[in-house]
C-alpha positions in Angstrom: 35.1 -20.8 12.5 35.4 -17.1 12.3 38.8 -15.4 12.2 40.2 -15.0 15.7 38.3 -18.0 17.1 39.8 -21.4 18.1 39.8 -23.7 15.1 40.0 -20.8 12.5 41.8 -21.6 9.3 44.3 -18.8 10.1 45.4 -20.4 13.4 48.7 -22.1 12.9 48.9 -21.2 9.2 50.0 -17.6 9.5 51.6 -17.9 12.9 55.2 -18.0 11.7 57.8 -18.4 14.3 60.8 -16.1 13.6 63.9 -17.4 15.3 65.9 -15.2 17.5 68.6 -15.1 14.9 67.0 -14.0 11.6 67.6 -16.0 8.5 69.1 -14.5 5.3 67.1 -11.8 3.7 66.3 -11.7 0.0 64.4 -9.0 -1.8 63.8 -9.0 -5.5 62.4 -5.8 -7.0 60.3 -5.9 -10.2 59.8 -2.5 -11.7 57.0 -1.3 -13.9 58.9 -2.4 -17.0 59.4 -6.0 -15.7 56.1 -7.8 -15.1 57.7 -11.3 -15.1 56.8 -11.6 -11.4 53.2 -12.5 -12.4 54.3 -15.8 -14.1 56.7 -16.5 -11.3 54.1 -15.9 -8.6 51.6 -18.1 -10.3 54.2 -20.9 -10.6 55.0 -20.5 -6.9 51.3 -21.0 -6.1 51.0 -24.1 -8.4 54.0 -25.7 -6.7 53.2 -24.7 -3.1 53.3 -27.5 -0.6 50.9 -26.5 2.2 49.6 -23.0 2.3 48.8 -20.0 0.1 47.3 -16.7 1.1 46.1 -14.1 -1.4 45.3 -10.6 -0.2 43.9 -8.3 -2.8 41.5 -5.4 -3.3 39.7 -7.4 -6.0 40.0 -10.9 -7.3 39.5 -11.8 -10.9 42.8 -13.1 -12.3 41.9 -16.4 -14.1 45.4 -17.8 -14.2 45.9 -17.2 -10.4 42.5 -18.8 -9.8 43.4 -21.9 -11.8 46.8 -22.1 -10.0 45.1 -22.0 -6.6 42.6 -24.7 -7.6 45.4 -26.9 -8.9 47.3 -26.4 -5.6 44.3 -27.4 -3.6 43.7 -30.5 -5.7 47.3 -31.6 -5.6 47.5 -32.9 -2.0 45.8 -33.5 1.3 45.9 -30.9 4.1 46.5 -27.9 1.8 44.9 -24.6 2.7 44.4 -21.4 0.9 43.1 -18.1 2.3 41.8 -15.4 -0.1 41.1 -12.0 1.5 39.4 -9.3 -0.6 38.0 -5.9 0.2 34.4 -6.1 1.6 33.5 -2.7 0.2 34.6 -3.6 -3.3 33.0 -7.0 -3.2 29.6 -5.5 -2.1 29.8 -2.6 -4.6 28.1 -2.5 -7.9 31.6 -2.2 -9.5 32.3 -5.8 -8.5 30.9 -7.6 -11.5 29.2 -11.0 -11.3 32.2 -12.7 -12.7 34.4 -11.8 -9.7 31.7 -12.9 -7.2 31.2 -16.1 -9.1 35.0 -16.9 -9.1 35.2 -16.3 -5.3 32.0 -18.3 -4.6 33.3 -21.2 -6.7 36.7 -21.1 -5.0 35.1 -21.0 -1.6 33.5 -24.4 -2.4 36.9 -26.1 -2.8 38.2 -28.2 0.1 40.9 -26.2 1.9 39.8 -22.8 0.4 38.7 -20.0 2.8 37.5 -16.7 1.4 37.3 -13.7 3.7 36.1 -10.1 3.3 38.1 -7.4 5.0 37.6 -3.7 5.7 39.9 -0.8 6.5 39.9 1.5 9.5 36.8 3.5 10.3 37.3 7.2 9.6 36.8 10.0 12.0 34.4 13.0 12.1 32.0 12.9 9.2 33.6 9.7 7.9 33.1 7.8 11.2 30.3 5.8 9.7 32.3 4.7 6.7 34.8 1.9 7.0 37.9 2.4 4.8 39.0 0.0 2.1 41.3 -2.9 2.6 44.0 -2.1 0.1 46.6 -4.7 1.0 48.3 -6.6 -1.9 50.1 -9.7 -0.7 50.7 -13.2 -1.7 52.3 -15.7 0.7 53.4 -19.2 -0.3 54.2 -21.8 2.4 55.2 -18.8 4.6 58.6 -18.9 2.8 58.0 -16.6 -0.1 55.9 -13.4 -0.2 55.0 -10.9 -2.9 53.9 -7.5 -2.0 53.6 -4.2 -3.9 51.2 -2.0 -5.8 49.6 -4.6 -8.0 46.3 -6.2 -7.3 45.9 -9.8 -8.4 43.5 -8.9 -11.2 43.4 -9.1 -15.0 43.2 -5.2 -15.2 46.4 -4.8 -13.1 48.4 -6.7 -15.7 48.0 -3.6 -17.9 49.0 -1.1 -15.2 52.4 0.3 -14.4 53.0 -1.6 -11.1 55.9 -2.4 -8.8 56.2 -5.7 -7.0 58.6 -7.0 -4.4 59.4 -10.7 -3.8 60.7 -11.5 -0.3 62.3 -14.5 1.3 63.7 -14.8 4.8 62.6 -12.8 7.8 60.4 -10.3 6.0 58.0 -13.2 5.1 57.5 -13.9 8.8 56.9 -10.2 9.4 54.3 -10.0 6.6 52.6 -13.3 7.8 52.5 -12.1 11.4 51.0 -8.8 10.4 48.4 -10.5 8.2 47.6 -12.9 11.0 46.9 -10.0 13.4 44.7 -8.4 10.8 42.8 -11.6 10.2 42.0 -12.0 13.9 40.5 -8.5 14.0 36.9 -7.5 13.8 37.5 -6.1 10.4 37.6 -9.5 8.8 34.8 -12.0 8.3 34.0 -15.1 6.1 32.3 -14.5 2.8 
């Protein structure tokens, strides 16, 4: 089913109920000099229990791809959403390797690959949808990573900042992502 329809993979997975009294908040900041978050995030994916969502401009990180496939094979009822930018996916800049990785992942039971777009511009840009530049990783709706880094091989060479969240910000990130996934800007690959 398409996002926003009954029976969609996003229904129930990203609908995080945040209690009236918010749980403890934890934020860990990884600066450009500390890229240890990558290994930690990949380990979180490998050991997830039910759900993983990866939101990135481009998708080509082999270790993350392996971790997602390991997660999906490790138990019944597991689900993974991967959301990438439609414009980048359809552009010539997106090499065959990235498309092959996404198509192969989409064949795994429990994997759901989506393409997303940004907002439509105004004036002379009204015919051009913007890019989807979100960078988020949600694990079991309990841990979230968000920051400047894409989940790509190239970004591991960049100066990037990443934040790891637990507590109520994870629910806020999941709720925001859920709303975006239900919009007309997102469709199945």
